C-alpha positions in Angstrom: 364.0 202.1 258.3 362.0 202.4 262.0 362.7 200.1 264.4 358.6 199.3 263.9 359.4 198.3 260.3 362.4 197.1 261.2 360.3 194.7 263.9 358.3 193.4 261.0 360.4 192.8 258.2 362.2 190.7 261.1 358.7 188.4 262.0 358.0 188.3 258.1 361.6 186.7 257.7 361.0 184.3 260.4 357.3 183.5 259.0 358.9 182.8 255.2 361.4 180.5 256.5 359.3 178.5 258.7 357.2 177.9 255.3 360.0 177.1 253.3 361.2 174.5 255.8 357.3 172.9 255.7 358.1 170.3 258.2 355.4 167.9 259.5 354.5 167.2 263.2 352.9 164.8 264.9 352.0 164.0 268.6 353.8 161.6 270.2 353.4 159.6 273.3 356.8 159.7 275.7 357.3 156.7 278.8 355.1 158.8 281.1 351.8 159.4 278.9 352.6 162.9 278.4 352.6 164.5 275.0 355.2 165.6 272.8 355.7 167.4 269.6 358.2 165.5 267.1 359.6 167.1 264.3 359.5 164.8 261.2 361.4 164.4 257.7 359.9 167.0 255.3 357.6 164.6 253.0 359.0 166.4 249.8 362.5 165.7 250.7 361.6 161.7 251.0 362.4 159.6 247.9 358.5 158.8 245.8 359.1 156.0 243.6 358.7 157.0 239.7 355.0 156.6 238.1 354.0 153.2 237.0 352.8 154.4 234.2 356.4 155.6 232.8 357.7 151.9 232.8 358.4 151.3 229.1 356.3 149.9 226.3 358.3 147.2 225.0 360.1 144.1 226.2 362.5 145.2 229.3 359.3 147.2 230.2 357.1 144.4 230.1 360.0 142.3 232.6 360.0 145.3 234.7 355.7 145.0 235.0 356.0 141.0 235.7 358.7 142.3 238.5 356.2 143.9 240.4 353.5 141.4 240.0 356.1 138.8 241.9 356.8 141.5 244.5 353.0 142.0 245.1 351.6 138.7 245.0 354.2 136.8 245.4 352.5 133.5 246.7 350.3 133.5 243.6 353.3 132.3 241.7 355.8 130.9 244.4 354.2 129.7 247.2 352.8 126.8 248.8 349.8 126.9 245.8 351.8 128.6 243.6 351.5 128.4 239.8 355.1 128.5 239.3 357.0 126.3 242.2 355.9 126.0 245.7 359.4 126.7 247.3 358.0 129.7 249.8 355.7 129.9 253.2 352.8 132.0 251.6 354.1 135.4 251.9 354.2 138.3 249.6 357.4 140.3 249.0 355.6 143.6 249.4 353.8 142.0 253.5 357.4 143.3 254.6 358.5 145.7 251.8 354.9 147.7 251.6 353.0 148.8 248.5 355.6 146.7 246.4 358.6 148.3 247.6 357.0 152.0 247.2 356.0 153.6 250.4 358.6 155.8 252.6 360.2 154.1 255.6 358.6 150.5 254.9 361.0 148.8 253.3 361.1 150.4 249.9 363.9 149.6 247.3 364.4 153.8 246.7 367.8 153.0 247.2 368.8 149.2 245.9 370.3 149.9 242.0 372.1 152.8 243.7 374.4 150.7 246.4 373.9 147.2 245.1 376.6 145.7 244.2 377.7 146.2 247.8 379.9 144.7 250.6 377.2 142.8 252.7 378.8 142.3 256.4 376.6 139.5 257.1 378.1 137.6 253.6 381.2 138.2 254.1 381.8 139.5 250.4 380.4 141.7 247.5 376.9 141.1 247.4 374.4 141.5 244.6 371.1 142.2 244.0 370.3 138.5 242.9 371.8 137.9 246.0 369.7 139.9 248.4 366.7 138.8 246.4 367.7 135.2 247.1 368.5 135.8 251.1 364.4 137.2 251.2 363.5 133.6 249.8 365.4 132.0 251.7 365.1 134.1 255.4 361.8 135.8 255.2 359.7 133.5 252.6 361.8 130.8 254.4 362.1 128.7 251.1 363.7 128.9 247.7 364.6 131.8 245.5 364.2 131.3 241.3 367.2 130.3 239.9 369.3 133.5 239.0 368.8 132.9 235.3 365.1 132.3 235.5 362.4 135.0 233.8 361.1 135.5 237.3 364.7 136.8 238.9 365.2 138.3 235.9 362.0 140.2 236.2 362.2 141.0 240.0 365.5 142.6 239.5 364.4 145.0 236.5 361.5 145.7 238.8 363.5 146.5 242.2 366.5 148.6 239.7 363.8 150.3 237.8 361.8 151.8 241.1 365.7 153.3 241.6 365.9 154.8 238.5 366.0 158.5 239.2 368.7 158.2 242.3 372.7 158.6 241.7 374.9 156.0 241.8 376.3 155.5 245.2 373.8 157.8 247.0 370.7 156.5 249.6 367.9 159.3 249.4 366.0 159.9 252.7 362.8 157.8 253.1 364.5 154.7 251.4 364.5 151.8 253.3 363.5 151.4 257.1 364.0 154.9 259.6 365.9 153.2 262.7 364.2 154.0 265.8 366.1 155.2 268.8 367.2 152.5 271.2 365.4 152.5 274.5 367.4 153.0 278.1 365.7 149.1 279.2 365.0 145.7 277.5 362.1 145.4 275.2 359.1 143.9 276.9 357.6 140.6 275.4 354.8 140.7 277.7 353.8 144.3 277.7 353.7 143.9 273.9 351.7 140.9 274.1 348.9 143.8 275.4 349.8 145.6 272.7 349.1 143.4 270.3 345.7 142.2 271.8 344.9 146.2 271.8 345.7 147.6 268.1 347.2 143.7 265.9 345.3 140.9 266.7 341.9 141.9 264.3 344.4 141.9 261.6 346.9 139.5 262.2 344.9 136.8 264.4 344.8 135.8 268.0 347.6 133.0 267.3 349.5 135.3 265.0 348.5 133.5 261.7 347.2 136.1 259.8 344.7 136.7 257.3 344.2 134.9 254.2 342.3 136.2 251.1 342.6 134.1 248.7 343.2 130.2 248.0 347.0 131.7 247.8 347.6 135.0 249.5 347.4 136.0 253.1 345.5 139.7 253.4 347.7 140.2 256.3 350.4 138.4 256.6 351.4 135.9 259.4 353.4 136.9 262.1 354.6 133.6 263.5 354.3 130.1 262.7 355.2 128.2 260.4 353.8 130.2 257.5 355.9 133.1 258.9 359.8 134.6 258.7 362.0 132.2 260.0 364.8 133.0 262.4 367.4 133.9 259.9 365.5 136.9 258.6 365.9 140.7 258.9 362.6 141.2 260.7 363.9 138.9 263.5 366.4 141.8 264.7 364.6 143.4 266.7 366.1 146.8 265.9 364.9 146.4 262.0 361.4 145.2 263.1 360.3 147.5 265.8 361.6 150.7 262.9 359.2 148.8 261.0 356.4 148.6 263.7 356.8 152.6 264.1 356.5 154.0 260.8 353.6 151.3 259.8 351.9 149.5 262.1 348.9 149.4 263.1 347.0 149.2 259.9 346.5 153.2 258.1 349.6 154.0 260.1 352.5 156.2 258.4 355.8 157.7 259.1 353.7 161.2 259.5 350.9 159.9 261.3 352.5 157.1 264.1 349.8 155.6 266.4 352.5 154.1 268.5 355.5 155.3 271.1 359.1 154.2 270.8 358.3 151.8 273.9 355.2 150.3 272.8 356.7 149.5 269.1 359.8 147.7 270.7 357.9 145.8 273.1 355.4 144.6 270.2 358.4 143.7 268.4 359.5 141.7 271.6 356.2 139.9 271.6 356.3 138.9 268.2 359.6 137.9 268.0 359.2 135.8 271.1 356.4 133.3 269.2 357.9 130.0 267.7 358.3 130.0 263.9 360.9 128.4 261.8 364.1 128.0 262.8 367.0 128.4 260.3 370.8 128.8 260.5 373.3 129.9 257.8 376.9 128.9 259.4 378.8 131.4 257.0 376.9 134.5 258.7 378.7 136.8 259.3 382.1 135.5 259.4 383.9 138.9 260.8 382.0 138.6 264.5 383.2 142.2 264.9 380.5 143.1 262.3 377.6 141.6 263.8 374.6 144.0 264.6 374.1 144.2 268.6 370.7 142.5 268.2 371.4 139.2 267.0 370.4 136.7 270.1 372.9 133.7 268.6 376.3 133.7 269.4 379.6 133.9 269.5 379.8 137.2 270.8 383.1 140.1 270.4 381.2 140.9 273.9 380.4 139.4 277.2 376.7 140.1 277.4 374.9 137.6 277.5 372.6 136.3 274.4 369.1 137.5 276.4 370.8 141.4 276.0 371.6 140.6 272.5 367.2 139.8 272.0 366.0 142.4 273.7 368.0 145.0 274.9 369.3 147.4 276.1 370.9 147.5 273.1 373.4 150.8 273.9 375.9 149.2 276.1 376.5 146.9 273.3 376.8 149.4 270.9 379.3 151.8 273.4 381.2 148.3 273.4 381.2 147.9 269.7 382.4 151.4 268.8 385.2 151.2 271.7 386.7 147.9 271.0 386.3 149.5 266.7 388.5 152.1 267.7 391.1 150.2 269.6 
């Protein structure tokens, strides 16, 4: 083979490898305003929800479909004006678990059936799917979950389990849950976040963060603070989770392959929203082993000497490093 043909062969091989990789790229702003290319997870490798048309046409399939309705339109059934009971704040499950828990990197349920039951650091014991659903009702919905023996609980469990039907036991596919955002080196700034909120969030969620209702019982856009939003024991009250959710999914129309916020904007926006008033709820039994507490929980006790304000807004890297050194000892 001549040198010319060898060069052509190598070039073709490189092009073939690039095509096989098929990585999605997007532009992201750095802290100094420059644009950089960020390589994202290939779409074809992310978890994809099964087709709802494949839900069986039998009694169990009816239960799954009912579970999807409950996840999509929770407030119609369980909310301030719910047809079954009024034990929740008016939010729908899919306000946090987008598209009824099917969208990649948007709190989806793809890995729930495969990893539950599992040990919960927060609970300090093994947790079931029903217990996890109960947690969501008590924290994010600031209410009370249906009884575990009720048709509603069975239906939500059936739907969530069906979504993960193709995921092998013990596996968590890419795209499941949230794509955790990299820490920034400074504290998240609520005042900077307020500017982002006014520019990019206020039109949907309102000047006072109280959302937009679309009917007598549901919200088109959920409240982000106030008496009808998630309480201080909810997962989204943790900045690491909320910033990660925001980055891949907000403002409306964004997704993991079409992000509209920089990392710093996402952290600051999360700090602003979580600095606003909301229902206060504490569970004394949470985090029985404080060594397992996440770095971004603002309420003590802490296994370190960092102040509460740093546990709420960061910077989190020093706390994370301390935890790792403590665990190593």
